[in-house]
C-alpha positions in Angstrom: -49.2 15.9 21.3 -45.6 16.5 20.2 -44.2 16.5 16.8 -43.0 13.0 15.6 -39.3 12.6 15.0 -38.2 11.4 11.5 -35.5 8.9 12.0 -32.9 8.4 9.2 -30.5 5.5 8.7 -27.5 5.0 6.5 -24.5 2.7 6.6 -21.0 2.5 5.3 -17.5 1.4 5.8 -16.2 5.0 6.1 -12.6 3.8 5.6 -10.3 6.6 4.7 -13.0 9.2 5.4 -13.4 11.7 2.6 -15.6 14.4 1.2 -18.0 11.9 -0.4 -18.7 10.4 3.0 -19.2 13.9 4.5 -21.7 14.9 1.8 -23.8 11.8 2.2 -24.1 12.4 5.9 -24.8 16.1 5.5 -27.5 15.5 3.0 -29.0 12.6 5.0 -29.2 14.8 8.1 -30.9 17.5 6.2 -33.7 15.1 5.4 -34.4 13.7 8.9 -34.4 14.8 12.5 -32.3 12.0 14.0 -29.6 10.3 11.9 -28.4 6.8 12.9 -25.2 5.6 11.1 -24.2 2.0 10.9 -20.5 1.7 10.5 -19.4 -1.6 9.1 -17.4 -3.8 11.4 -14.0 -5.1 10.3 -15.4 -8.6 10.3 -18.3 -7.6 8.1 -16.1 -5.8 5.6 -13.7 -8.8 5.5 -16.7 -11.1 4.8 -17.8 -9.4 1.6 -14.8 -7.4 0.4 -12.1 -10.0 1.3 -9.9 -7.2 2.7 -9.5 -5.5 6.1 -10.2 -1.8 6.3 -7.1 0.4 6.6 -8.7 2.2 9.6 -9.9 -0.1 12.4 -13.7 -0.2 13.2 -13.4 1.7 16.6 -11.5 4.6 15.0 -13.9 4.8 12.0 -16.9 4.8 14.4 -15.3 7.5 16.5 -14.6 9.7 13.4 -18.2 9.3 12.1 -19.7 9.9 15.6 -17.8 13.1 16.0 -19.6 14.7 13.1 -22.4 17.1 14.0 -24.7 15.5 11.4 -24.6 12.2 13.2 -26.8 11.6 16.2 -25.9 7.9 16.9 -23.4 5.4 15.6 -24.0 1.7 15.7 -22.0 -1.2 14.5 -23.2 -2.7 11.2 -22.6 -6.4 11.7 -24.7 -7.6 8.7 -25.9 -6.2 5.4 -29.6 -7.1 5.7 -31.3 -3.7 5.6 -34.8 -5.1 6.4 -33.4 -6.9 9.5 -31.7 -3.6 10.5 -35.1 -1.9 10.2 -36.6 -4.5 12.5 -33.7 -4.1 15.0 -33.4 -0.3 15.0 -36.6 1.2 13.5 -36.2 4.1 11.1 -38.4 6.1 8.7 -36.1 6.7 5.9 -32.9 4.9 4.7 -30.2 6.7 2.7 -28.1 4.9 0.2 -25.5 5.9 -2.5 -27.0 5.5 -6.0 -24.1 3.1 -6.8 -26.2 0.5 -5.0 -29.4 1.1 -6.9 -30.6 -2.0 -8.6 -28.0 -4.3 -6.8 -29.6 -7.5 -5.5 -28.8 -6.7 -1.9 -31.0 -3.6 -2.2 -33.8 -4.6 -4.5 -35.5 -7.0 -2.1 -34.8 -4.8 0.9 -36.2 -1.8 -0.8 -39.4 -3.7 -1.7 -39.8 -4.9 1.9 -39.0 -1.5 3.4 -41.5 0.3 1.2 -44.2 -2.2 2.3 -43.5 -1.0 5.9 -43.7 2.7 4.9 -40.0 3.3 5.0 -38.7 5.6 2.3 -35.5 4.7 0.5 -33.6 7.8 -0.8 -30.6 7.3 -3.2 -27.9 10.0 -3.2 -25.5 10.5 -6.1 -22.2 8.7 -5.7 -19.2 10.9 -5.4 -17.3 9.5 -8.4 -14.1 11.6 -8.2 -13.0 10.1 -4.8 -13.4 6.8 -3.1 -11.7 5.0 -0.2 -10.8 2.2 -2.6 -8.9 4.7 -4.8 -7.1 6.2 -1.7 -6.2 2.8 -0.4 -4.7 1.7 -3.8 -2.5 4.9 -3.9 -1.3 4.1 -0.3 -0.5 0.5 -1.2 1.4 1.7 -4.3 3.4 4.1 -2.2 4.0 1.3 0.4 5.2 -1.1 -2.3 7.5 1.6 -3.9 5.7 1.3 -7.2 4.0 4.7 -7.1 7.0 6.9 -7.8 9.3 4.5 -9.6 
């Protein structure tokens, strides 16, 4: 009988890909054998952030998929982590600790743990974020950054 493969799952928008994204994916891969990454679709991001990502979904998915730490990229079309577990099947889910205690994760974590799925929180990279990068770009575009 062969060794069982530990499947990991994480999600993100991955807009304006930066070192925080890279570190989460590196760390996630170090804790599983096969890493599946759900990249949020433009439609999903628009539905809860009320803004369109700077980088279109196809490009973000291609960037994430090109990383050696990522074994499979799938579109994240909803934020229901338990539903994702039912659709995909994974043993461990990796989440930034900025989500810990948020309503979207509290119930999902309880349900996942009941199914034997481990939820691992990683420290949020506070010194850089896609939101910060986007704000700087918009300031430059509007001419207010250097005036």
